[in-house]
Phi, psi and omega in degrees: 000132180274174178291345184251034174214163179231148177219131179225150175229146175211145175260120182249130184274070177201164181290159176300322180298317181292319179295316180299319178298320179296330179279343190233347180270124183306320180295319178296313183302315179297326182289330186237336188275066176214148175239107183309133181087347180244304180202159178224125173277124183247344180220142177218122177243125187230126170245084192281086175197155177301128184089348177285166182244166173220159176210121173248137178219161180178208181232149181227147176291335182273318188240002183075227178292141178218162173218145175235122183232166176175184181235140176283123179265331178208134177227105177238095187313131177067009180231313189204142177217124182228133184206157173284158187229107184234085179282138181280354182268356183211110177296331180293337186272357183300150176073012177275164184228137177246136176228126173257128173244131182246122182236127179291136173224088185066233178273002183249176179229126172275121179255121177246124180246124173244126177241112187237167173085019176298144181275346181204163175296324180298317179295317178298313183295330176299330182262349184302318180279333186291315185299314178301321179293319179296316180294325175295318178296321176299312179302310180300320181295310184291328176292313179298320182292333184273355180282000000 
């Protein structure tokens, strides 16, 4: 791993299919991809296919209205999702790539997230705190949803 990338793992007690749906279904994304007190995703547009695009938008305490857009580079249902990451709040973060890998572990799913291609250490550090919180919110959502 280089200095300009991040890698995180989390074990989520849900099936790979359920985790993948939470990562790709607009209703699911709106339900969980928010961090109270920091930002809230209010809209999600998804064209889930290789070459398709996505757009998440909402409000943030730091930047007001925001949008996160990108293109899907790989879509392997319940296994892998890779996409470009273009946040409108940071010019330094342009051209980075996020990849989710989902691996079955019994009744659970090991989620490995690699975020690569940051243009600067500052852009990387901006995301260093975010990914663990996002993965925790994903975990809480699929567990709460399966009850």
